[in-house]
N, C-alpha and C positions, 0 to 999 in steps of 0.2 A: 582630317581635323588638324588645325594648327597646333603647335606645341602649347601655347598659352591657353588655347580654347580647351584642350583636353585636360590640362592641369586644373583649370577653373571648374570644369564640369565634375572632375573627379573629387575635388575638395568639397564641392557643393553636395554631392551624394553623401560624403562622410558627415558633413554637418547636419544635413537633413535627417539622415537615418540614425544619427548619434552612434556611429560605429567606429571601431578602431581601424586605422589605415591598413594594418597587416591582415585584418579579417577580410576586407574588401579585395585587396590584392590577391589573397589566397583564393577567394571565390572566383575571381576573373581568370586566374591561371588554371584552376581546375576546370572551368568551363571551356577554356581554349583547348585543353587536352582532350576533352570529350568531343569538341568540334573537329579536331584533327583526326581522331580515330574514325569519326563518321564520314569525314570528307575523303580520306584515302582508303578507308576500309581496313585499318590496322587492327591487328589482333590485340585482345586485352592482355595477353601474356607478354607483349612487347613493352619494354620500359619507355615511357614517353613523359616528358616534362616541358613546361612552358614558362617563360620569363617575361614579365610585363615591366616596361619602363614607365613609371607613373608620370614622368615629365613629358614624354613624347607620345605615349599611348601605343608605341610599337610593341608587338608580341612576337617573340622568337620561340620556335618549337624545336626541341632536341629529342632525337629518337635513337635508341640503341640498335646498331646494325652490325652484321657480320662482314669482316674484311675479306675481299676476294681480289685475285691478281689480274685476271684476264678481262672478263666482261660481267656486267651486272644483269642478272636474270629478273630479279624483282627489286625495284628501287625502294620499295617500302622496307625491306629487311636486309639489303646488301649495299655495300659501298666499296669503291675501288681502293686499292692500297695507297695510291698517291693522295687521294682525298683524306683517307684516314690518318696518314702521317702528318698532315697539316694540323691535326688536332693532337695526335700522340705520335711523336717522332719514332718511338720504339715499337709501333704497331706491326704485327706480322699477319700473314694470311691465316684466316681461321679465328682471329681474335674478335672480341665484341667491343665496339667503340661507340660512344655517344657522340653523334654529329648533328649539326644543324640540319633540319628537314622542313623548314617553313615553306609551304606551297606558294606558288606565285600569286594566285588569286585568293589567298587565305583571308585577307582583310574583309572582303564582302561575305564570304562563306561563314567566317567566324562570327561576324556581327549577327547574321541571321540565326546561326545555330546556338550561339552562346547566350543570347538575350534571356531565354527562358531559364537556363541554368543559373545565370547570374542573379536573376530576380528571386529564384528559389533560395539560393544561398543567402542572399541579403535578408529575405524574410526569416530564415532560420536563425541568422545572427541577431536580428531584431527581437525575436521571441526569446532567445537565450539571454539577451541583455535585460529584457523586461522581467524575466523570471528571477534573475539574480537581484535586480533592483527592488522588486516588490517583496521578495523573501526577506530582504533587510528591513523593509518597512512593516513587517508583520508586528502587530501590536501597537502601531503608531497611527496617527490621524492623517488622512489624505483628503484632498479636495478635488472635486470634479463637477462636471455638468451632467444633468439628467438628459439622457439620449432617448430612452424608450421606457414605457410603463406598460406592463402586461400582467397577466394573471399570476405568473410565477414570481414576479418581483420587479425591481427597477434596475435598468442598465445605466451605469454612470461612466462617462468618458473621463479617463485619468491621464496622467503624464505619459510620455513616451508612446502615445497613440494606443495605450492599453485600455481595456474595458473591464470594469468591475461590476459584480452582480450583488445586489442587496435583496435577499429573499424577503418575503412578506413577514416572516416571523422575526426578522431582525430590524423591522421598521418600528418607529415610535407610533403606538396606536393613536389614531385621531389626527395624525399629521398628514397633510395633503401636499404632495409635491407636484409641480408642473414641469413640462418640458423646458429645457434650457435653464432651469433653476440651478444655482450653484449650491452644493451641499457638502458638508464635511461628515466623514464617517471613519471608523477605525477598521483597519485590516485585521481580520480574525483568522484567515486561512488563505494560503496560496498553494494551488495544486497545478501540476503540469498536465495540460490538455493537448489534444491533437491539433487544435487551432490556436495554440498559444496558451499562456498561463491563465488559469481560472482564479480570479481574485474575488473572495467573498468579503463583503463589507457589512458593517453593522452600526446602527445608531442606538440599538437597544441594549447592547452589551455593557456591563458595568465598567469595563476598561475604557469605554468611550467617555464616561463621566470622569474617570481617573485622569485621563489625558487632558480633558478640558480644564480640570482643576490645576494640573501642572502648567498649562499654558497661561491661565489667568492669575495664578497665585505664585509669585516668584519664590516665596519661602518654601513652597512644596518642591519646586523645580530644583532649588539649591540644597534641599535636604534639611533645612532648618525645621520645617514642619513635616511630619510623616503621616501618610494615610494608613491607618491600621486595618480598617475593614470598610466594605461598601455593601449595602443591601439596596436593591433597586427594583421597582416595578415601573417599567418604562412608561412615560407619559403621565404618571399619576404622582408617585412619591418616591423619594430616595432618602436613605440615612447614611451618613458618612462619619466614621469615628476617626478623629485626628489626635495627634499628640506632638509635643514639642521636644526636640532633641537638645535644646539649649535652655538654660535658665533665663527667666525674665521675658519669655516669648508667650504671647497669648495665641494659641493655635486656632481657636474658634474665631477670634477677631481678625486674624490674618486671612482666613478663608472668606469671611463675610465682606471685609473691606470697608472703607469709609463710606458711611451711609448706604451700605449694602451694594456698592457698585460692582464688586467682583462677583458675588454670587448671583446678582441679577443678570449679568452677561451670560452666565452658564444656564440660568433658568430660561432665558430667552432662546438660547440655542437648542434646549431640550423641549421646546414646545410647551412652555409654562409648567414644567414639572416641578413640584414642590420638593425642596431639599432641606433636610434637617442636618445641621453640623453639630456633632456631639463630641465632647471631650472624653477621650479614651482613658480608662483607669484600670490598673492591675487588679484591684479588688473587684471580684465579680458582682458583689452586692451593689457597689457604687455604680459600676458600669451598666448593670441592668436597669438600675433606677433612672439613669440618664437616658438610656436607650428608649424607655417608655415615654419620654417627653413628646409632646408638651404636657402630658398628664403628670400630676403630682402623686408621688408614691408614699404610702404609709409604712410599708415594710416589705422586705424581700427575704425569703427563706429558701435556702438551697438544699437540694438532695444530691450529693456528689455521685452516689452510685448510679442513680437514674439520670443524672445530669438534667434535673428539672428544677426550675425556679418558680416558687409560688409568690406572686406579686399581689399585695393587698393595697387597694386604693379606696379613696372615699367614694361615697354614693354619687356625688356630683362629678367625679372624675372617671367613672367606670366607662361610659360611652367614649370618652376622649382617649382613654388608654387602649381600648379595643380598636377603635377606628372604624371607618366605613367598611363593612363586610370583613372586619377583622384585619384590615390592612396594617394598622399601626403595630398590632401584636405580631403579625407575620414578619414584618420588616425588623422588628426588635429581635425576634428569635433568630433570623438569618444573620443579623449583625453580630450578635453575641455568641452564636453557636450553642445556645441553651434552649431547652424546651420550656416555654413560658406559659404558666397557668395564672390567669388574671382573675382575682376575686374581689367583690365589694367587701367593705368592712363588716357589714352585718352578715353576709354569707360566710366569711372567714370566721366570725365569732360563733356562728351556729355550728360550723364544722369543729371548731376547737372545743366547744361545749360538749358535743357528742363524743369526741375523743377522750375528754377528761372523765366523763361519766362512765365510759366503758373500760377504763383502765385504772384499776385500784392502785397499782404501783405508781402511776403518774399522780394520782391524788395524794399519795403519801409524800411525794417529793414537792408538791406545789400547794402548800397550805394557804398561801396568799391568794392564789387563783381559786381555790375551793371556797374561800370566804367571799370572793366576789361573784360566785355563781348566781345567787339570788338576784343581785343587781343586774347582771348580764341578762338573765332570763326576763327581767322586767323590761329592760330596754328593747330586747328582741320582740317582746309582746307588743310594745307600743309601735314598733316598726310594722309589725304584721297588721295592726289595726289601722295604720295610716296616720297615727298621731305624730306630731313633730317631736324631734329628738334634739336635746340641747347639745352644745359643743362639749360640755363637761361629760355628758353621757357617751358621746363619741370617743372622748379621751379614755374613758373607762374601758370601752370595747377594744381600743388600740392596745392598751396595757395588757388586757386579758389575752388577746390573740398573741401578742409578742411573748408573753411568759410561756404559754402552752406550746407554741411552735418552736421556740428555742429549746425547751426541755425535750420535745420530741426529736429534734435534730441531735441533741446530745445523747439521747437514749439510743438512736440508730447508730451513732458513731461508736458508742460503747458496745452495742451488740455486734457490730462489724469487727471491732477489735477482739472481742471474745471469740468470735468465729475464726478469725485469722489465727489466734493462739491455738484453738482446737485443731485446726488443719495442720499447723506447724508441729504440734505434738504428735499427730498421727503420722506425719511424714518422718518425724524423727524416729518413730518406732520401726519404720521399714529400713532394712539395711541399705546403705547408700549404694552398694554394688548393684542392687536390684534395678536401679534406674538406668544402668548401662548394660544390663543383660537383655538380649533380644528375646521376644516372646517365644521364639522357636525353641529356646532352651527348656521350656515346660513341655517335655515330650509326652507327658501323660494326657494332655488336653486332646480331646477327640478332633479329628480333622475338620469336620463341618463346623464345630465350635470355633476352632482356630481361624478358619476362613472368615467367619462372621466378625470375630474380634479384629482381625486384620483390616477388613473393609471399614469397620467403625473407627479406625485410626489408632488402634492400640499397637504400639511398636515395642515397648519394653515391659518387663515383668513388674517393675516398680510402679509404672503408670496404672496397670491393671489392679495391683494390690491397693493402691491409694484410693481408686474409685470404689472398690469393694468395701473399704473401711469407712469412707466418708458418706457415700450414697450408693447402696447396693442396687437401688432401683434404676440407676443410670445404666448399669450393665444388664439388669433384668428386663429393661424396656427395649432392648435391641430385638429386632425381628429374628425369630428363630432361637432365642435364648429363653429357657424355662427353668423350673426348679431343678430338674435333673442336670441341666447344663451348668447351672451355678454350683451344684454339688461337685460335678466333675472338675470345674475350675478350681474350687477351694481345695479339693483333695490333691490336685496336681501341684498347686502352689505350696501346700503344706509339705509335700514330699521333696521339695527343692532344698538344697543346701547352698548357702551363700559363703564363698571363700572370704576369709578375713582380709581386710585391706592390708597392703604391704606397710610395715612399720616405717616411720620416717628415719632416714639415716642419722645415726648418732656418732659423735666423736668417741673413738675408742679410749678407754681408760684402763691402765694396767694395774699398778699398785696404788694403794691409798696414799702413798707418799708422794705420788706425782701431782704436781700443781699446774694450774693453768695460769699463765702470765698474760695479763691484759696489757695491750700496748698503751704507752704513756703513763703507766703506773709508777709511782716513786719507788726508789730503791728501798727506802725504809719500810714500805708496805710489802715489798717482795721478799725481804729476808727477815727472819725472826730476830728479835732483840736478845740474842745470846752470844756468848763468846764463840768465835770461829773455831777454836780448837776443841770445844766440847761437843760440837754438833757436826754430824756428817752431812756432806753435801747431798742433796736429793736431786734426782733427775728432773729437769724442767723442760717444758716444751712450749713453743710459741703457739698462740691461738690462731690457727690458719683454717682455710676451708677444708672440710673433710676430704681425704683422698682415699682411693681404692686400696684394698689390702695388697701389701707388697709393693705399692707404688713408691718410686724414689722421689724424695722431696727435693726442693730447689737447691740445697747445698750438697746433693749427691749422696746423702745418707739414707739407707732403707729404714722406713719408719718402724717396721716390725723388729728389725735388729736394734734400733735405737731404744725402744721401750723394753726390750728383753735384757738390756744391760743392767747389771746389778748396781745398786746405789753406791756400793763401796768403790766402784771404778771411777766415780767422779771426784773422789777425795784427792786433793793435791795441795801442796803447800802454797803453790803460786796462787791458786784460786782463793785460799783463805786470806792470803796477804792482800790481795786486791780488794776483797770485801772489807777487811779491816781498815784499809786505806781510805775507802770511800766513806766509811763512817766517821773517821777522824776528821775528814775535810769539813763535815757538817754543812753540806750544801743545802741551801734553802730552796723551797719550791719543788716542783715535779721535774723529773728528768724525762723530757719528752722524746718520743721516738726511740726508746731503749727496749731491746728484747734480748732474752737469753737464748743462745743457740749452742748446740754441741759442735765443737771444733774437732774434726777427725784427726788433724795433724797433732794437736796438743793432747787429745784424748780427754778433754774436760769441757765443761760448760763455761762459755765466756759471754759477756754482755757486748752487744754490737748495736751501733746506732743505725736506725732504719731511716733511709732517705726516701724522699718522694720524687718520683720522676714520672712524666706523662708518657704514655705509649704513642704510637703513631697517630691515633685518633684523638689524642689530647685528653684521655680519660682521667689522667692524674692518679692512677692506682698506686698504692703504697707497696713497696717491695722490701 
């Protein structure tokens, strides 16, 4: 093959297979090594390497051989000293030298032997590239042609000669695809298989709708409008909650587009799937009301503990709120993550009336609702008889339901608060140390009882004491625990003694005369307004972090020795003169950064200015 012909063919393979040049060169060289070993029968222990010239196509094989002086017995493993010194001038007999060993007819043999190996290496490189490419595409939309349709799903041809599989449960129900149709789908999973990457595609996943909206709505792609939640039943209906990240943007209008052009493009792609765009709201009541759309909501009442929302709608809105086979209610529940209970206004009024009549405390708190009971009963009787109800009577029912439901919610919140306070009081009665003491410290508990408690998840004594005081049936309900076991547990816990918690470290105080000087305090506040000669100096100390007993402070004075010094030792003429001088100056304002310290050399307390300097980390601590 001519020089240019080989280069052209080589580059054509690179372009067709979309492979890196060094990958193909490495595959060819490895194949040539295998061909050489097979052609000459070389041992696998012998070092052999091949070099390919991509321009000319010539392959040169090099093999490691032993240097001999006289004659070569085996040409595969030995080489004469003269030949070896052409490669390595310092070679000696017995050395190992890598020399050129290309056979004379190696071109034809290599072509036949290496073809299969080269093809195998190229296939492996193709699969590796496919795997890396589609792993990066996971969660994104890809496009391809339908190649086959069978009972398991649809095979779709993708880029880089890869094939994706769309299982039947990931197809849009009712959508019929034909061979050679071009379809779009989202990559939901990429797995490494024996025959290349296994790419799982989906058109039913909610992320497919998310990516379609990103493609069709520039505001979503650029982050101006954010998709908060998606609930979807493929091929039938979907609800999407959106919000704006900037003021003055209408997120719903941006998604719908002018004359609905944006949302219609998405609906067409999803086989005429209906899509409701809803404005997200941080208030669950408002959010749930909008999620029930297109039905109009009369009231939403939340139960935080059970995370249940009772939605009250008018008689004419009930079927619309529930939807066909409950579809609208299901999607609203998925979208908001709340369990939604939809009631008609008359049904909600009947339930509220029953609650009010059965709860005397509720009646005492709702005088207005009690007064409206006869009118509500009359309206409900008219409804039961099938007589028409006026809008004013519906309004009465709405007010009645709203009063009762809101008061019930407040009563539940109050009961929950009282229960929390009760549990907190019980926990406060238990020593805090008990919650860190392992259950094994209660040595009086019988072994089989201890094993039952351990299997039930009890790890500390405090946890067991808390459950016994709050709800003894929780422990009594365990398999194998009876009255005698409870008695054994209580006696064992009563026999325990809990160590007192270690007291918090306090700053030592010696004599009552000692004062604490706070940094940045004025001199007038630190010293009494008396004549210096009439009052003895009292030992003062700077407010520092507490140090261990006997520890030496920063100025080299032992704190124990400092506070054991008698107050008379601090009396000095120099000190009194300095104090009187400070007062005579009559300085205004506070003397910042001043602290009194004991000077060992002078034997007295002197005022020193404290400077601020940062340590190596720039913390700026004061010293």
